[in-house]
C-alpha positions, 0 to 999 in steps of 0.5 A: 630661306633658301634660293631665289631670284632678286625680284622675289627677295625684293618683293618678299623684304620690302613687305618684311620692313614695311610691315614692321610696328614701330616697336619692332623697327625701333628694337631692330634699330637699337640691336643694329646699333649695338652691332656697328658699335662692335666693329673696329673703325680705327685706321679709316679717314673716309667713310661714306655712308647713305641716309635712311629712306624713311618711307621705306623704314630703311636702318637709321644710319644717323645714329651711327654717323653720331657715334661716329663723328663723336667715337672716331672724330678723325673719319670724315663721312661722306654722303651722296647725291643722286644724278637721277638723269644719268643713274650715278651719285657723286659724293660730297662731305657731309659737315655736321652743318651740312643744309641736306633736301629731299630728293624725289625718292625721299632720300635727304641729300647735300645741297653742294658742298665739297666733292669727294671722289671714290677713290679717296674713300675707305669705306661705304656702308651700303643700303640694301634689302637682303644679302647672301652668305657670300656677299652677294646682295639686292637692292631696289634695283636702279645699280646705282650703287654697283656703278659707284662701288665699281669705281672705288679702290679695292681695298674700300671696304664695302659694308651692308648694313640690315635689319635682317639675317642673309638668305642662303643664295642669291640665284641671279646675280650678274658680272657688274654685281659688287660683293660686300666684304661684311654685312652688319645685321640686328644679330652679329656682323657677317665677314663674307670675304677674306 
């Protein structure tokens, strides 16, 4: 796909994901998981992940989290709880037996737990609808992740997770948009910044 603005891309990729059959979604999740396992996660202490909104057919990060726990037991996983009043995210250590509850958007979130501050994070798995070849991403448009990423260390690895390959260029990238370093797709790992 050629150059487009965020609003058009948001509409196109929401529709593209929602229209996936069960078989297509499972195939994409399997291929995405295979690519995820090719990345070297060694040397990271705290990895933040999003939990999928199932009704929007977001990639299955539970599978990835289980694999990280098993393969890299030294990695501590972190998840967020949405502060809907202030449009911010609070972050908590994701213990294996952590109690989760579903928020109004259909996202499972932690019920209490140990607070983790953004400066502690070594890598963040970022949800998105699409991204471009420069690492710019299109999310749902609320800005939660851009505000969150702005609080992280400059050396924190920002990793997009996408079923689909990038578009050529997102036309309306803003000053507060934080680009991805890497994006893992069902087809390959994209290294977007040096």
